[in-house]
N, C-alpha and C positions, 0 to 999 in steps of 0.2 A: 504494499499499500504506500509505503514511504517513497518508492521510486515512481510510482504513478503520480503522486502529488508533485515530486520534483519536476517530472516532465510535462505536467499539465500546462495547457496554454493559458489557463487563468487560475486564480486563487480558489481552491475547492472549499465552497460554503453552501449551507443549505441543501437543497435537493440535488445540486450537482455534486457535492461531497458524498451524499448517500448513494448516488448512481455510480460514482467512482469506487466506493466501497464494494458495491455489488459486482463491479467489473473485477476487482481484485479477488473476490470469491470465485467467480467464473473461471479466471485464469488458474487459481489454485486447484480448483475442482477438476478442471481439465487435465492439468499435469498429474494430479494425484490419481485420478481414476482411468487416465488414458482413454477417455471417452468424451463424445460430445453430447451424449444423451443427459438431459436434465435430471432424471432420478439418480443416475451415476454420480454426476457432479455433486449433488446434494449430500451424498454420503461422505464426501471429502472435505465438506465445510464444516469446521468445528465451531459451533456456537449452541445456544440453549433452545433454539427453535426446533420445532418438529420438521421432518423431512418434507411434508407436504407444504409447509409455509415457505421453505427455502425454494422449492420448485415454483411456487406461485411468484415469489420475488423475482426469480430469474426470467419467467414467462413475461411478467409486466415489464421488465427491463427491456427485453427485445421488441415488445410492442409499443414502447414509449416513443413518440415522435421527437422527443428532445434528445434521444440518443442517436447522434449523428456520427458519420465517419470523421468529419473534420475535427470533432471534439474529443471522441473516444477511441479512435483507431489511428488516424494518420500521424499524430505527434509521436506515437510509439513506434510506428513502422519507419518513420523518418529517423528517429533515434537509432534504431537497429541498423539501418542503411548507413548512417554516419560512422558507425563502428566497423561494419563489415567491408565498406568499400576501400579500405586501405589495401585490399587484395582484390584481385579480379573476382567478379560475382557472376554466378549463373542463375539465370531467371527462366523458369519454366512457364510456357503458356499452354493452357489445357482447357477443354470444355467438358462438362460433365452434367448429367441430369440430376436435379436436386428436388426435393419436396414433391409437390404434386403438379406435374406437367410444366416444369420450369427447367431452363438451361442456364448454368452459370459458366461464363468465360472468365478464367482467373489467371493472374500473373503471380507467381510465387517465387521467392528467393530459395535456392538450394543451400541448406546449412546442416551439416553433420548428418546427411542421409535423410533430411526431412525437408519438406516443402512448406515455407512459411509465407502465408498469403500477404500480398502487398496491395493489390487493388483487383476489382472484379466488376463484371457487368452481369445482370440477370435478365432474361427473357422468358416470356411464355412460349412454350413449344415442347415438342417431343425430341428424342435423340436424333442428332444429325448434325451436319456441319453448318456453321453460321457464315454469313456473308463476310467477304474480305473487308468491307468497310467497318464492320464491327470489330475485326481484329486490329485494324488501324486505330479505331477509337480507343481500344484498351492500351495499345502501345503509347499513344499520346497521353493518356492519363498516367501511365507509368513514367513517362518522361518528366512529368510535373513534380514527381517526388524523389527521383534518382538524382543524387548529387552530381554536379557537372564533371567533377574529376574522376568519377567512377569508371572503371574498365568493365564493360558489361558484355556478356554473351547470352543471346536469347536461344532457348532451345524449344523445340516443337516437332510435332508429327507432321504427316503429310497434309493435314488441313490447313497448315500455315506456310505453305510454300508459294503463295501468290506473289507476283512480281511487284505490285504496289505496296505490299506489306514489307517486302524485303527492301524496297527503295526507302521507305519510311524508317526502317531500322538502321540503314546505313547512313541516312541523313542525320540521325541522332548521334552517329559516331560510334555505333555498337557493332559488335560482331554477331554472327548467328550460325547455328547449326540446326537446320531444318530438313526433316525427312522428305523425300519426294519419290515419285514413282519411276520405274526404269523406262517407261514409255514417254516420258515428259520430253517435249520438243525444245530444243536449245537454239538460240540465234546469235550468230556472230558475223558482223559485217554484212547483214542482210541474208545470210546463208542459214538455212535451217538444217539441223541434224539431231540425231538422238544419241543417247548414251552408247547404244549398240555400235554406232559409227565410229566411236572414239576407242572404246575398249570392250572386249567380251565380259560380261558380267557374271561373276561367280560369288558365292557366299563368302562373306568377310574379305572381299577384295576392295582395295581403295585406289583411287587415282585422282590426279589433279586436272582440272580444266582451266 
């Protein structure tokens, strides 16, 4: 709790202080239970309240319109980045189905074999690839919180091999490692060719273009 107060964008008082305390409980419960389920979190929060009361407090916190990313998330994400960016950082972009009929596109920093969320976008829809314009929007949001001096490598699967997204990443001064399909067409000096025209593809074989 002391660290959350220290990094808080404003002096914690009143309702804001109480919500910050709940955030501290959520963090401690997540680490202690290794779960994101509210009943599991409640078992790791040590106070005099009944488990049902703790769960209701957590639920109200998530539903509270005053709990915004700018106040309760970004200050701590930026503090984390300021420490980690002294070395090259790897950021994974990935989309996944969440809750009921929703898709979350998330950018997470890789740290000690864990993916720690930095920013995300949520859309209504079923499983499937999102538009490249959505990928670019996420990268632009990411750019706003990454320290300028950071050496960044963006990692992603074949959904993220769009040329406009790659151009955006390069304009940010970042590197990238993005999976692509072997039948992808490449263009150099107005000549089109495929990977097969350059090198026969075998498993675990690498080559430079």
